[in-house]
ZAMARGU-4260 file (C-alpha; in steps of 0.2 Angstrom, whole numbers, plus 5000, padded with zeros to 4 digits):
<rodrens>
0) 5082/4954/4996 | 5071/4946/4986 | 5052/4946/4987 | 5042/4943/5003 | 5027/4937/5001
5) 5014/4938/5012 | 5019/4927/5027 | 5003/4932/5034 | 4986/4935/5024 | 4973/4944/5032
10) 4960/4940/5039 | 4945/4954/5043 | 4939/4941/5058 | 4954/4952/5070 | 4950/4967/5078
15) 4963/4976/5063 | 4954/4967/5051 | 4937/4976/5059 | 4946/4994/5059 | 4955/4992/5041
20) 4938/4985/5032 | 4928/5000/5040 | 4941/5013/5030 | 4936/5000/5014 | 4919/5002/5018
25) 4919/5022/5017 | 4933/5020/5001 | 4919/5008/4993 | 4903/5020/4997 | 4912/5037/4991
30) 4913/5023/4972 | 4898/5018/4975 | 4886/5033/4977 | 4883/5044/4967 | 4893/5040/4952
35) 4877/5047/4939 | 4880/5065/4946 | 4896/5065/4943 | 4899/5082/4937 | 4900/5078/4917
40) 4916/5087/4912 | 4925/5073/4924 | 4911/5061/4917 | 4914/5063/4902 | 4934/5065/4903
45) 4932/5048/4910 | 4923/5038/4898 | 4934/5043/4885 | 4948/5041/4892 | 4943/5024/4899
50) 4937/5020/4880 | 4957/5023/4875 | 4964/5016/4888 | 4956/4999/4883 | 4969/5002/4869
55) 4986/4995/4871 | 5002/5006/4870 | 5017/4999/4867 | 5021/4985/4858 | 5038/4973/4860
60) 5052/4981/4859 | 5064/4991/4869 | 5055/4987/4888 | 5056/5005/4901 | 5068/5007/4916
65) 5079/4997/4902 | 5099/5002/4902 | 5099/5018/4888 | 5114/5015/4879 | 5125/5031/4873
70) 5123/5037/4856 | 5125/5053/4842 | 5114/5063/4837 | 5114/5076/4822 | 5105/5094/4827
75) 5106/5110/4822 | 5118/5116/4837 | 5128/5100/4832 | 5131/5083/4839 | 5122/5083/4855
80) 5133/5068/4864 | 5124/5054/4875 | 5131/5047/4889 | 5128/5038/4903 | 5138/5049/4909
85) 5124/5063/4906 | 5119/5072/4920 | 5104/5079/4914 | 5087/5070/4911 | 5079/5067/4891
90) 5064/5068/4887 | 5061/5067/4868 | 5045/5073/4859 | 5043/5067/4840 | 5034/5078/4826
95) 5022/5064/4818 | 5012/5072/4799 | 4998/5058/4801 | 4993/5067/4818 | 4979/5080/4823
100) 4990/5078/4838 | 5007/5082/4832 | 5002/5095/4821 | 4995/5106/4835 | 5011/5101/4847
105) 5021/5110/4835 | 5010/5124/4828 | 5000/5131/4840 | 5008/5146/4847 | 4999/5145/4866
110) 5003/5127/4868 | 5023/5131/4865 | 5020/5147/4875 | 5015/5135/4891 | 5029/5122/4888
115) 5042/5137/4889 | 5035/5146/4904 | 5034/5130/4914 | 5048/5119/4907 | 5061/5115/4923
120) 5079/5120/4916 | 5084/5105/4925 | 5080/5095/4908 | 5085/5092/4890 | 5073/5092/4878
125) 5074/5085/4859 | 5066/5087/4845 | 5066/5076/4829 | 5048/5072/4818 | 5044/5056/4808
130) 5044/5069/4794 | 5053/5058/4779 | 5071/5064/4777 | 5068/5078/4763 | 5054/5085/4777
135) 5063/5083/4794 | 5075/5099/4793 | 5061/5107/4787 | 5051/5103/4801 | 5064/5107/4815
140) 5068/5123/4808 | 5050/5128/4809 | 5048/5125/4825 | 5067/5133/4830 | 5058/5148/4821
145) 5044/5148/4832 | 5051/5145/4850 | 5065/5157/4846 | 5053/5172/4842 | 5042/5166/4856
150) 5056/5169/4868 | 5062/5184/4862 | 5040/5188/4865 | 5038/5181/4881 | 5040/5189/4897
155) 5055/5179/4905 | 5070/5182/4912 | 5086/5181/4901 | 5094/5168/4913 | 5079/5157/4910
160) 5078/5162/4893 | 5096/5158/4890 | 5094/5141/4897 | 5082/5136/4887 | 5091/5139/4870
165) 5105/5128/4877 | 5092/5115/4883 | 5080/5112/4868 | 5089/5101/4854 | 5083/5100/4835
170) 5086/5083/4829 | 5090/5087/4807 | 5088/5068/4803 | 5074/5056/4801 | 5064/5050/4818
175) 5065/5033/4808 | 5084/5035/4802 | 5095/5037/4816 | 5105/5026/4812 | 5104/5020/4832
180) 5094/5014/4848 | 5081/5028/4846 | 5076/5025/4829 | 5073/5004/4834 | 5063/5010/4850
185) 5051/5022/4841 | 5049/5010/4829 | 5045/4999/4843 | 5033/5005/4855 | 5017/5016/4848
190) 5004/5029/4854 | 4985/5030/4847 | 4984/5039/4830 | 4967/5046/4827 | 4960/5049/4807
195) 4945/5052/4801 | 4941/5041/4785 | 4932/5046/4772 | 4923/5034/4757 | 4920/5040/4743
200) 4913/5024/4734 | 4904/5017/4748 | 4897/5002/4737 | 4916/4998/4734 | 4918/4999/4752
205) 4907/4986/4755 | 4914/4974/4744 | 4934/4975/4752 | 4940/4988/4737 | 4946/5005/4745
210) 4945/5014/4730 | 4940/5030/4734 | 4948/5029/4753 | 4958/5046/4761 | 4962/5046/4775
215) 4965/5062/4784 | 4973/5070/4801 | 4958/5075/4814 | 4960/5081/4831 | 4946/5078/4842
220) 4938/5091/4852 | 4943/5092/4870 | 4943/5072/4881 | 4931/5082/4895 | 4923/5094/4886
225) 4913/5083/4871 | 4909/5064/4869 | 4923/5055/4859 | 4922/5050/4843 | 4929/5034/4848
230) 4912/5026/4854 | 4904/5028/4838 | 4915/5010/4835 | 4914/5006/4816 | 4898/5017/4810
235) 4899/5027/4795 | 4887/5043/4792 | 4881/5054/4779 | 4889/5071/4778 | 4878/5086/4777
240) 4889/5104/4773 | 4878/5117/4784 | 4882/5135/4776 | 4880/5146/4791 | 4882/5134/4806
245) 4881/5146/4819 | 4860/5144/4817 | 4849/5134/4813 | 4846/5132/4796 | 4828/5136/4788
250) 4815/5120/4790 | 4816/5107/4776 | 4833/5115/4768 | 4843/5098/4772 | 4840/5081/4781
255) 4854/5083/4797 | 4846/5070/4806 | 4859/5052/4810 | 4874/5063/4799 | 4887/5070/4802
260) 4890/5088/4799 | 4901/5098/4791 | 4906/5117/4795 | 4922/5129/4792 | 4929/5138/4806
265) 4928/5154/4802 | 4907/5156/4805 | 4908/5167/4817 | 4904/5155/4833 | 4913/5150/4846
270) 4915/5130/4845 | 4901/5126/4858 | 4888/5137/4849 | 4893/5125/4832 | 4890/5112/4842
275) 4876/5118/4849 | 4867/5119/4833 | 4871/5102/4825 | 4865/5095/4841 | 4849/5103/4839
280) 4846/5096/4822 | 4848/5081/4822 | 4867/5076/4817 | 4875/5062/4824 | 4891/5076/4827
285) 4903/5090/4819 | 4919/5091/4812 | 4925/5109/4808 | 4936/5112/4796 | 4952/5125/4800
290) 4952/5141/4791 | 4964/5143/4772 | 4984/5144/4779 | 4978/5140/4797 | 4983/5123/4810
295) 4971/5113/4815 | 4966/5119/4837 | 4960/5110/4851 | 4940/5115/4850 | 4934/5116/4868
300) 4922/5125/4878 | 4925/5141/4887 | 4917/5150/4904 | 4900/5149/4905 | 4898/5135/4893
305) 4906/5120/4899 | 4890/5121/4909 | 4880/5112/4894 | 4878/5094/4894 | 4883/5089/4873
310) 4881/5070/4870 | 4888/5072/4853 | 4904/5070/4846 | 4917/5085/4836 | 4934/5085/4827
315) 4939/5095/4817 | 4951/5093/4799 | 4962/5103/4791 | 4959/5116/4777 | 4964/5105/4765
320) 4954/5092/4769 | 4936/5100/4772 | 4936/5106/4754 | 4940/5090/4747 | 4925/5083/4757
325) 4914/5095/4755 | 4916/5098/4733 | 4913/5078/4737 | 4896/5081/4746 | 4890/5098/4735
330) 4892/5085/4720 | 4880/5076/4728 | 4869/5086/4735 | 4868/5093/4715 | 4860/5079/4709
335) 4847/5075/4724 | 4827/5075/4720 | 4814/5081/4729 | 4804/5066/4737 | 4787/5071/4749
340) 4792/5078/4764 | 4811/5071/4761 | 4827/5073/4751 | 4832/5054/4744 | 4843/5050/4733
345) 4844/5042/4715 | 4849/5022/4715 | 4861/5022/4703 | 4871/5040/4715 | 4884/5034/4727
350) 4887/5042/4744 | 4902/5050/4755 | 4905/5043/4767 | 4913/5044/4787 | 4921/5036/4798
355) 4935/5036/4811 | 4949/5029/4813 | 4960/5025/4827 | 4976/5014/4826 | 4995/5013/4833
360) 5004/5025/4825 | 5023/5028/4833 | 5023/5036/4853 | 5025/5053/4854 | 5039/5049/4863
365) 5049/5045/4876 | 5062/5052/4891 | 5080/5045/4899 | 5084/5046/4918 | 5097/5041/4927
370) 5104/5030/4911 | 5087/5023/4908 | 5072/5021/4895 | 5058/5031/4901 | 5038/5032/4898
375) 5032/5049/4898 | 5012/5042/4897 | 4996/5049/4889 | 4995/5069/4881 | 4976/5072/4883
380) 4975/5087/4871 | 4990/5093/4861 | 5000/5104/4873 | 5017/5102/4874 | 5015/5108/4891
385) 5015/5087/4894 | 5031/5090/4892 | 5035/5101/4905 | 5024/5087/4918 | 5036/5075/4914
390) 5052/5083/4916 | 5045/5092/4933 | 5043/5074/4936 | 5060/5066/4933 | 5064/5080/4939
395) 5053/5079/4958 | 5064/5061/4956 | 5083/5063/4954 | 5078/5076/4971 | 5071/5063/4983
400) 5082/5050/4974 | 5093/5063/4981 | 5085/5066/4996 | 5086/5047/5003 | 5106/5047/5000
405) 5107/5063/5007 | 5100/5056/5022 | 5106/5039/5024 | 5120/5042/5035 | 5108/5042/5049
410) 5096/5034/5043 | 5088/5013/5046 | 5079/5004/5033 | 5067/4991/5035 | 5058/4984/5021
415) 5038/4980/5025 | 5031/4977/5008 | 5042/4973/4992 | 5036/4971/4977 | 5019/4962/4984
420) 5007/4955/4974 | 4991/4966/4981 | 4976/4961/4970 | 4958/4961/4979 | 4960/4957/4995
425) 4973/4965/5010 | 4990/4959/5012 | 4996/4960/5031 | 5016/4956/5034 | 5024/4954/5054
430) 5037/4966/5056 | 5049/4963/5072 | 5061/4978/5076 | 5078/4973/5082 | 5074/4990/5090
435) 5066/4990/5109 | 5050/5001/5108 | 5057/5013/5116 | 5072/5016/5102 | 5061/5018/5090
440) 5048/5030/5097 | 5066/5040/5102 | 5070/5042/5083 | 5070/5058/5079 | 5061/5056/5061
445) 5052/5043/5052 | 5043/5041/5035 | 5036/5030/5025 | 5044/5026/5008 | 5029/5019/4996
450) 5036/5016/4977 | 5021/5008/4967 | 5021/4998/4950 | 5012/4985/4943 | 5016/4967/4935
455) 5024/4969/4919 | 5034/4981/4907 | 5023/4997/4902 | 5011/5009/4912 | 4997/4998/4900
460) 4998/4984/4909 | 4993/4995/4924 | 4976/4995/4932 | 4965/5008/4925 | 4957/5016/4939
465) 4961/5028/4953 | 4958/5020/4969 | 4961/5020/4989 | 4976/5013/4996 | 4977/5013/5015
470) 4994/5004/5025 | 4989/5003/5044 | 4998/4997/5058 | 4993/4983/5075 | 5005/4978/5087
475) 4992/4972/5101 | 4980/4960/5094 | 4967/4966/5106 | 4972/4984/5108 | 4964/5001/5105
480) 4978/5008/5093 | 4977/4988/5083 | 4971/4992/5062 | 4973/5012/5065 | 4979/5020/5047
485) 5000/5024/5046 | 4998/5032/5026 | 4986/5034/5014 | 4988/5036/4995 | 4979/5039/4977
490) 4983/5026/4966 | 4988/5032/4946 | 4979/5029/4930 | 4988/5018/4919 | 5007/5022/4927
495) 5018/5012/4937 | 5031/5025/4942 | 5026/5032/4958 | 5036/5036/4970 | 5034/5046/4987
500) 5038/5049/5006 | 5026/5051/5019 | 5030/5058/5037 | 5024/5048/5051 | 5035/5053/5065
505) 5019/5062/5076 | 5009/5042/5074 | 5024/5034/5081 | 5015/5030/5097 | 5003/5017/5086
510) 5019/5008/5090 | 5012/4998/5106 | 5027/4984/5103 | 5044/4981/5094 | 5033/4965/5083
515) 5020/4973/5074 | 5008/4968/5057 | 5009/4979/5048 | 4994/4979/5030 | 4988/4986/5013
520) 4977/4987/5005 | 4967/4996/4991 | 4948/4993/4984 | 4945/4975/4982 | 4935/4976/4965
525) 4949/4984/4954 | 4954/4977/4939 | 4972/4976/4938 | 4984/4971/4951 | 4999/4983/4960
530) 5015/4979/4966 | 5020/4991/4982 | 5040/4992/4988 | 5038/5001/5006 | 5052/5004/5017
535) 5050/5013/5033 | 5063/5026/5038 | 5068/5031/5054 | 5080/5044/5057 | 5095/5046/5074
540) 5104/5061/5070 | 5122/5059/5075 | 5138/5064/5076 | 5134/5065/5056 | 5132/5080/5048
545) 5120/5085/5036 | 5124/5096/5019 | 5111/5112/5020 | 5099/5115/5012 | 5099/5124/4995
550) 5082/5126/4994 | 5075/5120/4977 | 5071/5103/4984 | 5054/5101/4990 | 5058/5089/5000
555) 5067/5095/5016 | 5080/5091/5027 | 5074/5083/5049 | 5078/5093/5060 | 5084/5087/5079
560) 5073/5087/5092 | 5072/5088/5109 | 5056/5082/5112 | 5047/5064/5108 | 5030/5053/5108
565) 5025/5046/5118 | 5006/5043/5121 | 4990/5045/5104 | 4974/5044/5107 | 4960/5041/5094
570) 4948/5055/5090 | 4935/5058/5076 | 4933/5047/5059 | 4923/5054/5046 | 4907/5044/5035
575) 4891/5048/5022 | 4892/5066/5020 | 4876/5071/5020 | 4864/5081/5033 | 4866/5069/5049
580) 4885/5068/5045 | 4889/5079/5060 | 4877/5070/5071 | 4890/5059/5078 | 4903/5069/5083
585) 4903/5074/5101 | 4919/5083/5109 | 4930/5070/5118 | 4938/5074/5133 | 4956/5075/5137
590) 4969/5078/5150 | 4987/5082/5149 | 5000/5076/5161 | 5015/5081/5172 | 5029/5075/5158
595) 5017/5083/5141 | 5028/5095/5132 | 5019/5097/5116 | 5000/5093/5109 | 4997/5088/5092
600) 4981/5084/5082 | 4988/5076/5068 | 4974/5069/5053 | 4971/5063/5035 | 4954/5066/5027
605) 4950/5066/5010 | 4934/5068/5000 | 4926/5058/4987 | 4911/5052/4976 | 4898/5066/4970
610) 4884/5072/4974 | 4872/5084/4968 | 4886/5096/4972 | 4899/5084/4968 | 4905/5082/4984
615) 4916/5077/4989 | 4930/5070/4973 | 4926/5089/4968 | 4918/5101/4978 | 4928/5112/4991
620) 4926/5102/5009 | 4929/5111/5026 | 4937/5104/5043 | 4934/5111/5060 | 4943/5108/5076
625) 4936/5119/5090 | 4949/5114/5106 | 4941/5122/5123 | 4927/5129/5115 | 4937/5144/5111
630) 4948/5141/5099 | 4945/5133/5080 | 4958/5125/5070 | 4953/5124/5054 | 4959/5115/5035
635) 4947/5120/5017 | 4951/5111/5002 | 4951/5125/4989 | 4960/5114/4976 | 4944/5104/4975
640) 4935/5105/4954 | 4951/5117/4950 | 4955/5111/4931 | 4974/5112/4933 | 4976/5108/4953
645) 4984/5092/4953 | 4994/5093/4935 | 5001/5110/4946 | 5007/5099/4962 | 5015/5086/4948
650) 5033/5093/4956 | 5028/5088/4975 | 5025/5070/4966 | 5006/5069/4959 | 5011/5057/4942
655) 5008/5066/4926 | 5003/5061/4912 | 4989/5049/4919 | 4978/5039/4908 | 4964/5047/4915
660) 4955/5061/4922 | 4970/5065/4932 | 4973/5086/4927 | 4957/5090/4943 | 4960/5094/4959
665) 4951/5083/4972 | 4946/5086/4988 | 4963/5082/4999 | 4971/5072/4986 | 4979/5068/4969
670) 4978/5055/4958 | 4995/5045/4957 | 5003/5056/4975 | 5003/5050/4993 | 4990/5061/5006
675) 5002/5070/5019 | 4995/5068/5037 | 4989/5086/5043 | 5000/5093/5059 | 4996/5106/5069
680) 5002/5109/5086 | 4987/5116/5098 | 4999/5116/5113 | 4993/5134/5114 | 4977/5132/5117
685) 4976/5118/5131 | 4973/5120/5150 | 4986/5117/5161 | 4985/5099/5169 | 4975/5099/5184
690) 4961/5104/5172 | 4953/5092/5158 | 4949/5100/5138 | 4939/5094/5126 | 4940/5095/5105
695) 4925/5094/5092 | 4923/5091/5077 | 4914/5098/5061 | 4916/5095/5041 | 4907/5109/5032
700) 4902/5112/5013 | 4899/5131/5010 | 4901/5134/5025 | 4888/5121/5035 | 4881/5107/5037
705) 4880/5099/5018 | 4864/5094/5013 | 4863/5085/4996 | 4848/5080/4986 | 4855/5064/4978
710) 4869/5051/4979 | 4878/5060/4994 | 4898/5055/4996 | 4910/5053/5010 | 4925/5059/5018
715) 4936/5044/5025 | 4948/5050/5039 | 4957/5045/5053 | 4959/5058/5067 | 4970/5057/5085
720) 4980/5067/5097 | 4996/5068/5100 | 5006/5069/5116 | 5025/5073/5115 | 5037/5071/5128
725) 5057/5077/5133 | 5068/5064/5123 | 5076/5051/5135
</rodrens>
């Protein structure tokens, strides 16, 4: 079927429009309020990731999702043969000798440990090197030695150890000389290459000559800790060596103002203490060089150090490059002469300066799944665990595909949106079901199947920010249920691979007719369009027998029910999360009928924005429903603000390796994931049909009503009571 354009543009003046716009207003408030007070680690991270996201990450050449032709690669274990019949996905990681990130990825033990303890066993991993042919073998042999050493030491099962040895392959030919299409792809794709430029001849550099220029590998401090050197643009800085970077130098010894400080890692203090000293003496930034014989490491803060806000960047270079730079500036310092209250140079002296270069280098790797070429996203810091995240997504995608295939015999699929362009304004489409309303309500299981892509061919062409995306339904323009929310999603940072299954069986009473308008929309200020595809999956059990679950998939096969939904009552919505938030919520009365067999509380709740307590995106909020004044049902989003909360959700559909701060846990959501409805059976709390019932809601921060002092965030909430009766 071809792409379906919206045959009905969304009107904000219908009742559905007003309801949907109220949802978008909450979204708007959540992002406009409190931006400046967002937790500074997340704020720094977003600034740094957006600087890099402005770059184009892929040049012309092989297109993601194109077919992957067969190939053969020479490895330490023998020939690795890929054909379209390969059952396992492949993930390539390529070492770049010009990259500080690669140096850390392949050589630092802790990052190898993260990979070996978490990598899924359903993926083949291939390690290659961009070094020349004479050095490639040494690169992969050394990596194998490190990995085998860690496999012997790590506390993992023998079965896992053996499987990893089978699934990890070391390619002994240079990555750009493979004599097949893999080399061609690696030559045509790109990834940011960050280097430090040391210019010993500033006069020649100004005249366009490049005598005395040396490019060296650098590894910048953790993306969510310090500002990125990219923010400095093309500025060049003098460098001053600091003998002891753990303490403030004596006044008047050297002039550090607006210069970069060079320090050695072996100085006996943490990276954060070194940055503290460099900032206090007025420097523009810090360069740390590694100890002799040691690798570059990921510079990061520890524990309470992370609560200190710094405004200067820091980077690390190798021991050899650090000594080279130190010797250059030591020679210059030896001919400095003293002036009044300052240090000045002779007119003839040429000054060594450094600057920061970020250019297009070769990619860190790519993937193959289902016979198609795949991008693997962005490594926010140098850890092989980002390989794990992408591999976990491959497993998730395989499980989703298998689930769709297994349930196909009992499923009626209805295409609602087919890669419709979603930009600035919501889009609506009318759907007339072949089924009667009674038939719709009697399906055993109903799901939304949403895929989220964007125009173009690569991740770099997708929108750069995470935004709320909502699907709503209206089957009666004047009815109270018109414009109610069916599904909620959070878009990823610049990735086009999202696909999620969302169960909505409990919301089926929102279908009040077999002719309905579906609306999909996101924030009106997005910078680029998305292209969502939405299918409604209606499942009805028959004589078809579904296979027994193996217990490994995150997708659980639906079960036949003797009940079906017949009524839904809208309850509470969210709002600005401040001291007045709970004032508007009053108890709602409801009563059962003689045909009611079950009552569910159904809600979709997410927190957004950032006040002085980091609420609601990064704070833990709790949501409490009291039934008949005696029974409480509550939910707390304890994942909010955790450093790796959403990274741990990749096996459940959180899009990995996004071009933004996707790792952090959020308040009821993750970037690049669907928001699952929270469904609770409250039947046992209710009175019999002869008596009335009531339900009441309150939202809390730290166990009570929030009291932000500035920039309150917001809670976006839809909630309902759903009545079930005997199936007909």
